[in-house]
Backbone as CSV, one residue per row, in Angstrom:
resi,resn,N_x,N_y,N_z,CA_x,CA_y,CA_z,C_x,C_y,C_z
1,MET,111.710,115.865,128.089,112.519,116.952,128.697,114.109,116.626,128.351
2,PRO,114.006,116.481,126.681,115.213,115.825,126.561,116.429,117.275,126.827
3,THR,117.984,116.871,127.072,118.786,117.848,127.311,119.527,117.664,125.693
4,HIS,120.046,119.236,125.349,121.041,118.834,124.294,122.275,118.603,124.832
5,GLN,122.687,117.358,124.042,124.068,117.021,125.042,125.353,118.432,124.909
6,SER,125.105,119.485,124.142,126.212,120.129,123.847,126.082,121.388,125.023
7,ASP,125.164,121.110,125.807,124.755,122.152,126.828,125.890,121.410,128.182
8,LEU,126.266,120.175,127.905,127.212,119.461,128.986,127.947,119.822,129.384
9,LYS,128.650,119.949,130.382,130.454,120.310,130.418,131.108,118.848,131.217
10,SER,131.908,118.471,130.510,132.958,117.483,131.531,133.900,117.683,131.946
11,PRO,134.107,117.479,133.105,132.929,116.589,134.215,132.028,117.385,134.409
12,CYS,130.916,115.964,134.924,129.895,116.751,135.206,129.025,115.668,135.677
13,TRP,127.971,115.856,136.689,127.409,114.426,137.712,126.001,114.371,136.949
14,ALA,125.844,112.788,136.840,124.685,112.330,136.769,123.985,111.818,138.001
15,VAL,122.736,112.027,137.443,121.837,110.835,138.805,120.797,110.057,137.613
16,ILE,121.232,109.233,137.866,119.863,108.143,136.974,119.003,107.681,137.978
17,PHE,117.811,108.211,137.538,116.544,107.817,138.478,115.988,106.479,137.846
18,THR,115.902,105.302,137.824,115.433,104.309,137.420,114.180,103.911,138.350
19,SER,112.590,103.391,137.795,111.360,103.218,138.413,110.842,102.380,137.670
20,VAL,109.653,101.693,138.611,108.840,100.901,137.945,107.063,101.717,138.748
21,ARG,106.579,102.014,138.390,105.403,102.597,138.334,104.321,101.700,139.208
22,THR,103.766,102.280,140.071,102.307,101.476,140.506,101.307,101.869,139.273
23,ASP,99.724,101.441,139.663,99.097,101.745,138.836,98.193,103.337,139.306
24,ALA,98.851,103.847,140.398,98.427,105.074,141.190,98.653,105.872,139.695
25,ASP,97.918,107.354,139.611,98.510,108.155,139.136,98.090,109.415,139.947
26,HIS,97.340,110.256,140.599,97.020,110.827,141.353,97.894,111.846,140.980
27,GLY,98.030,112.358,140.004,98.964,113.760,139.958,99.969,113.920,139.821
28,TYR,100.239,112.554,139.540,102.083,112.422,138.905,102.809,112.693,138.090
29,ALA,101.914,113.240,136.612,102.398,113.794,135.204,102.341,115.125,135.933
30,GLU,101.717,115.986,136.474,101.715,116.883,137.069,102.840,117.233,137.616
31,THR,102.625,116.579,138.864,104.200,116.655,139.649,105.562,116.646,138.937
32,ALA,105.476,115.590,138.250,106.797,115.184,137.135,107.372,116.508,136.493
33,GLU,106.470,117.165,135.920,106.088,118.294,135.049,107.013,119.511,136.201
34,ARG,106.119,119.764,137.089,106.658,120.493,137.860,108.172,120.432,138.910
35,MET,108.784,119.023,138.700,109.610,119.081,139.175,110.957,119.408,138.425
36,ILE,110.627,119.225,137.014,111.518,119.080,135.992,112.053,120.935,136.287
37,GLU,110.455,121.428,135.890,110.345,122.659,136.255,111.420,123.416,137.226
38,LEU,111.306,123.045,138.564,111.862,123.199,139.683,113.284,122.878,139.450
39,ALA,113.332,121.868,138.882,114.921,121.249,138.606,115.535,122.452,138.222
40,ARG,115.206,123.003,136.872,115.972,123.838,135.854,116.106,125.492,136.688
41,SER,115.404,125.176,137.525,115.651,127.018,138.432,116.730,126.595,139.421
42,MET,117.058,125.368,139.695,118.329,125.111,140.745,119.548,125.184,140.443
43,PRO,120.407,126.161,140.909,121.766,126.406,140.520,122.599,124.891,140.016
44,GLY,123.102,124.823,139.113,124.362,123.773,138.923,123.463,122.735,138.137
45,PHE,122.105,122.969,137.704,121.219,121.671,136.776,121.816,122.321,135.450
46,LEU,122.350,121.431,134.494,122.475,121.241,133.512,121.690,120.882,132.831
47,GLY,120.739,119.884,133.079,120.012,119.390,132.070,119.063,117.792,132.378
48,ALA,118.672,117.312,131.600,117.803,116.117,131.847,117.384,115.209,130.517
49,GLU,117.344,113.828,130.441,116.400,113.360,129.475,115.847,112.175,130.224
50,SER,114.720,111.769,129.725,113.756,110.732,130.479,113.070,109.830,129.230
51,ALA,112.760,108.868,129.815,111.993,107.650,129.215,111.104,106.905,129.992
52,ARG,110.296,106.672,129.427,108.888,105.312,130.420,108.680,104.209,128.952
53,GLU,108.843,103.397,129.376,108.240,101.861,129.166,107.715,100.745,130.091
54,GLU,108.481,99.646,130.368,108.127,99.097,131.230,108.822,99.663,133.106
55,ILE,110.063,100.047,132.485,110.764,101.055,133.570,110.553,102.884,132.835
56,GLY,110.638,103.368,133.991,111.015,104.627,133.386,112.589,105.089,134.122
57,ILE,113.153,106.080,133.088,114.210,106.251,133.347,114.817,107.760,133.121
58,THR,115.300,108.399,134.345,115.393,110.020,134.003,116.995,110.194,134.503
59,VAL,117.565,110.810,133.766,119.039,111.276,133.881,118.686,112.616,134.055
60,SER,119.148,113.133,135.169,119.517,114.639,135.118,120.969,114.801,135.491
61,TYR,121.594,116.039,134.792,122.744,116.233,134.597,123.018,118.045,135.608
62,TRP,124.045,117.507,136.275,124.403,118.273,137.536,126.083,119.240,137.459
63,GLU,125.815,120.158,137.760,127.836,120.392,137.822,128.257,119.943,139.157
64,SER,128.005,119.847,140.006,128.378,119.319,141.531,128.107,118.398,142.333
65,PRO,128.758,117.390,143.144,127.490,116.716,144.335,127.068,118.187,144.803
66,GLU,127.123,118.649,145.187,126.892,120.056,146.291,125.307,120.260,145.412
67,ALA,125.275,120.612,144.463,124.247,121.085,143.142,123.421,119.445,143.569
68,ILE,123.616,118.545,143.279,122.665,117.466,143.458,122.038,117.380,144.873
69,GLU,123.083,117.601,145.840,122.475,117.310,147.370,121.864,118.434,147.804
70,ALA,121.667,119.927,147.167,120.649,120.671,147.186,119.718,120.342,146.586
71,TRP,119.345,119.649,145.360,118.287,119.513,144.561,117.728,118.261,145.560
72,ARG,118.118,117.110,146.038,117.808,116.168,146.850,117.026,116.600,147.925
73,ASN,117.594,118.112,148.511,117.077,118.334,150.019,115.990,119.323,149.936
74,HIS,115.497,119.783,148.355,114.768,120.901,148.170,113.556,120.517,148.847
75,PRO,112.814,121.199,149.588,111.143,120.666,150.220,110.267,120.471,149.324
76,GLU,110.160,120.901,148.277,109.399,120.727,147.642,109.522,119.388,146.749
77,HIS,110.394,118.839,146.384,111.213,118.036,145.568,111.079,116.879,146.896
78,ARG,111.337,117.043,148.487,111.379,115.777,149.186,109.672,115.897,149.503
79,ALA,109.251,117.083,149.408,107.538,116.215,149.400,106.833,115.306,148.096
80,ALA,107.558,115.762,147.159,107.297,114.656,145.647,108.039,113.363,145.717
81,GLN,109.046,113.282,146.897,110.109,111.804,146.835,108.951,111.234,147.889
82,LYS,108.366,111.693,149.119,107.404,111.197,150.036,106.384,110.547,149.062
83,ARG,105.538,111.190,148.373,104.491,110.593,147.612,105.160,109.769,146.696
84,GLY,105.978,109.826,145.830,106.757,108.514,145.126,106.782,107.500,145.953
85,ARG,107.194,107.638,147.074,107.584,106.139,147.757,106.252,105.476,148.366
86,GLU,104.958,106.562,148.579,103.779,106.123,148.928,102.602,106.043,148.146
87,GLU,102.817,106.418,146.646,101.768,106.346,146.148,102.380,105.404,144.313
88,TRP,103.102,106.429,144.038,103.575,106.295,142.408,104.521,105.317,142.164
89,TYR,105.667,104.855,142.957,106.377,103.909,142.567,106.101,102.261,143.683
90,ALA,106.278,101.309,142.425,106.694,100.271,143.299,107.727,99.801,143.696
91,SER,108.609,100.141,142.788,110.523,100.339,142.950,111.191,101.333,142.431
92,PHE,112.300,102.026,143.190,113.319,102.403,142.180,114.360,102.728,142.848
93,THR,115.540,103.309,141.806,116.824,103.179,142.413,117.179,104.443,141.561
94,THR,118.305,104.951,142.891,118.564,106.308,142.204,119.962,105.890,142.388
95,ARG,120.798,106.264,141.284,122.560,106.280,141.222,123.215,107.870,140.775
96,VAL,124.230,108.100,141.200,125.018,109.183,141.257,125.934,108.646,140.632
97,CYS,126.748,109.656,139.727,127.791,108.985,138.859,128.231,110.010,137.929
98,ARG,129.860,110.369,137.804,130.491,111.684,137.454,130.674,111.020,136.022
99,VAL,130.322,111.973,135.152,130.555,111.877,133.542,132.029,112.623,132.979
100,ASP,133.109,111.664,132.873,134.197,112.230,132.391,134.014,112.930,131.373
101,ARG,133.152,112.093,130.387,133.971,111.930,128.917,132.260,112.154,127.918
102,GLU,132.343,112.209,126.823,131.047,111.535,126.252,131.121,111.420,124.696
103,SER,130.839,110.538,124.119,130.612,110.741,122.527,129.174,110.585,121.839
104,ARG,128.802,110.876,120.522,127.811,110.769,120.132,128.110,110.628,118.575
105,PHE,126.587,110.268,118.059,126.727,109.849,116.571,125.236,110.780,116.311
106,PRO,125.030,111.319,114.983,126.514,111.880,114.341,126.802,112.931,115.046
C-alpha cells in the first residue's frame, strides 16, 4: 500500500498506527485490504504506507483533522476497530500529527 510521496501536499496530517498482533488471523488480511480500499474512497485521503515485522506500522496521510475524524468514525472502519481490539491486536497505539515538510533521497 505504498504512497507516492509526490502525492502529498504540505502541510498535511498523518495518522501513525503501530501494532503488535495476536496469533489470530480470522480474516485480518482481507479486512486490512478492505480498509485501505475504503480509506482511498474517503474525502481528504492522500495515501498510506505500511510495514510489518515484530510490530506493524501503517501511516495514512490526510488533508485535514476533519477528514481523519470522518475516517475514524466510518461505520465499517468502526467495526474493524472493534474486531482489532477483540481479536487481532495484543496492543496498538495511534498518533495523529501534522506534517509540515518532508525531504527525500534520491
